[in-house]
N, C-alpha and C positions, 0 to 999 in steps of 0.2 A: 522570742526576742530577735527577730531577723535584723532589726535595725542595728543592734549591737554587733552582730557578726559582720554586717556590711561595713561598719565603721572601723573594724579592726585593721583594714588596709591603711588607714590614715595614721594609726598608732605605730604600725610597723609597715612602712611602705614596701610593696612587693617589688618595686624597681630597684631596691637596695639603697636608695637615697635616704639621707637622714631626715626625719620628721621634725618640724619646728612646732613646739607647743607654746602658744601665747598665754601669758598669765593674766587672769582677771580676778582680782581680789575684791569681793564685796564685803569688806570688813572695815571697822573703824580704826584698827590698830596694827595692821600689817607693817613690817619694818620699813618697806620702801615706799608704799603708796596707800597706806591706811587712810580710809575716809574719802579718797579721791573718787571712787567709783561705787560708793554705797547707794546713792540714789539711783533708782531704776533707769531713768533716762540717761544718766552718765555711764552706767554699766553697759547699756545697749550701744551707745556711741563708742565706748572703748572696745567692745567685742567687734563691732563693724570695722573699726580701725585696724584691729589685729588681723582680721580676715583680709582686708584690703592690702595689708603689708605683706601678706603671704603665709600666714599661719596655716599649718595643716590641721591643727587642733586648737580649740580654746578651752583652757582649764579654769573652771569656776570654783572658787573657794569661799566659804562663809565663816571660817574660823582661823584666826591667826595662830601660827605655831612659833612665833618668835619667843625668846626667853621672857618670862614674866607675863605673857599674854593671859587675859582672862578666859577661862574655859566657858563655852556657851552650851546651852542645852540643845538637844536635837530639834526641839520645836523652834527655837530661835534661829538655829542654823538653817532649817527649812524655810523660815520666813525670809531669810536673806537670799537664799539660793534659788528656790523653786520658781518664784516669779521671773527671775532672769532667764532660767532655762526655758520656761514656757514662752516667754516673749521672743527668744532667739531661735526656737525650733523652726527650721526651714527658712530662716531669715538671712543667714550669712553664708550658707553653702559649705560650711565645714563642720565636722563632728564636734560635739560638746563633751567635755570631760568634767566630772564632778570630783573635787578635791575634798574627800570626807572620810571619816572612820566610822560613821554612825550608820547602822543598818537601815534605820528609818529614812535618813537623808538619801542613801543609795537608792532605796526602793522608790521614793517619791521623785527623785531626780530622773531616774530611768523612765518612769511612767510619764514624766513631763517632757522628755525628749533627749536627755543625756544618753550617751552610748558608751562611755568609758568611765572607769572608777579608778581614782588615784588616791591610795590610802597610805598616809604617812605612818600608820600603825600596823600595816601589813596584815589586816584582817584579824587583829588580836582582840578586838572588843567582842563581848558576848553577842552571838548571833550574826556577826559580820561574815564569817566564812559561809554560813548557810545562805545568807542573803545574796552574796556575790555569786555563788554557784547557781542559785535559782534564777537570778536575773540574766545570766548568760552573757554579761558584758566583759570585755577585756579588763584586766585588773593590773595595776602597778603596786607592788609590794615594796615598801621602803623600810630601811633600817633606822629605827629610833626606839629601842626597847625601853619600855616603862616611861615613855614620854620625857626622856632626859632633856631634850632641847627646851621644852616649855618650862621645865623645872629649873633650868639654868645649871644643870649638873652634868658631869661626865665621869666615866670610869678612870681609874688611875692604874698605871703599870700594866696596861693591856697591850696585846698585839692586835691592833685595830683591823688589820687586813684579815687575819684569821677569824676574828670575832664577826665581822660583817659577812664574810663568805659563808661561815657556818650558819649564822642566823638566817640569811636569805635562802640558803639551801633548805633549811628546815621549814621556813614559811612556804617556799615553793612546794615542798613535799606535802605540807598540810593542805595547801590549795588543791593539789592533785587528789589527795585522799577525799576531799570534799566534793570532787567531781568537776573541778575546773581543769580543762585540758591545757597542755603546754602551750598551744598556739594562742591562748588568751592570757598568758602570764608574762609580765615584764617586771624587772627588779630595779631598784634605785638605792644606791649606797647611802643616801641621806647626807650629802655634804652639808656641813655646818650644824647638823643636829647632834648636839652633845659631843662634838669633836673639836679638837684644837687645830691650829694651822698645820702643824707637822702631820697630824693624823689625816687631815684632808688631803695633803700632798701625797702621802703614802697611798691613800685609796685611789687617787687619780692615776698614779703610776701602776696600780694593781688592777685596773679595769679589765684587762684581758682575763683575769681569773674570775671576775664576776660575770663576764660575758659567757663563760662556760656553763653558768647556772641557767641563765635565761637572757633574752635580749635586755639591754640596759638603757634606762632613762637617767639623764643627769640634769640636775638643777644647780647651777653655780651663779646664776645671774645676780649681780649686785651684792652678793653675799660678802661676809667679812674676809674670806679668803681671796676675793677679787679686789680688796681695797687696803686692808691693814698692812700687808708687807710693804706697800709703797706710800702709805699715808693718804690714801684717797678716800674722800667722803662718799656716801652712798650714791649721790648724784653724779659722781665723777668716775664711775667704774665701767663705763661702756666698753672701752677698748680691752681692759683686762678681762671682763666677762666673756667677750668674744674669744680672746686668746685661750682662756680656760676651756671654753666650749669646744674649740678646735682640738685642744689637747685630749679632751674626753673622746672626741670622735676618732682620733688617732688610736685610742685605746679600745675602740670597739663600740662606743655608745651609738644607739640607733635613734634615740629621741633626745632633743635638748629642750629644756623648759626655760623660757626667757621672757624678760620684760620688753626688750628692744627687738621686735621681730624683724623688721626690714633690714636693719644693719647686720643682724646675725645671719639672716637668710642669705644676704649677698656674700658674706664671708664664707659661709658653708658651701654655697654653690661654687665659689671659686676654688675652694679646697677640693670639691668633688670633680671639678674640671681637671685637676692635676692627678688625683688618686682615684683609681677604681675601687669599688667596695672591698674587694679581696685583698687590697694592698694597705688598708687603713690600720690594721692592728700591727703595732710595732713588734 
């Protein structure tokens, strides 16, 4: 899987700069853009626009993880994702990530041209660890135990920082034991996944602790934490999403997953003009 190893540099840029991951949802029900890019021609135009706007990676997902979303079968997920990956392979000049928890989708997507795996369930599904190890692709492990976000539930009376740090350390160790080396592991605290606003804020402040486990990917774009405190609708969360992304970078995030690539990239590059990488962690 030489392609996967070559693409790792875009997941974690060797120059120390923050990588911008552009979001491409090929779903009918994602919270922000459900249905907009489900037809293949619209998905391809969206991917091209993300690349032109400066995305370092395009992340393709075929299953919505918003609360109450309908689970899809691996075959249905493949039907949504694989044609997009095949059509984009070598077309836009940036690596493709597949946002999936299913071993079948991982395997088919990498065969079709994807070179990164972004798993909101941290390789917890049967066969996922073995598949990811065999594929040799860099993997992002996210915190959302037992699919709490899709079920619309969250834990009560918990220390969210301790929970997330412990969980992601255990999943990193499981990935190591399966044969996935540290240089192919990234972690994601799962902002908005089964967490309330106070918990999201606590995790944002605790990112340096997570960065001690593995490099951190953060996705806060257009989420409730970027809107609800100020009464902003989903379509009015650009500035707050960027502000939260910069706060995450200050805490050590190496990748930010966003809908608005050009605007975020400009803000991040201005931030990097001021702060050297070694100065970013507060």
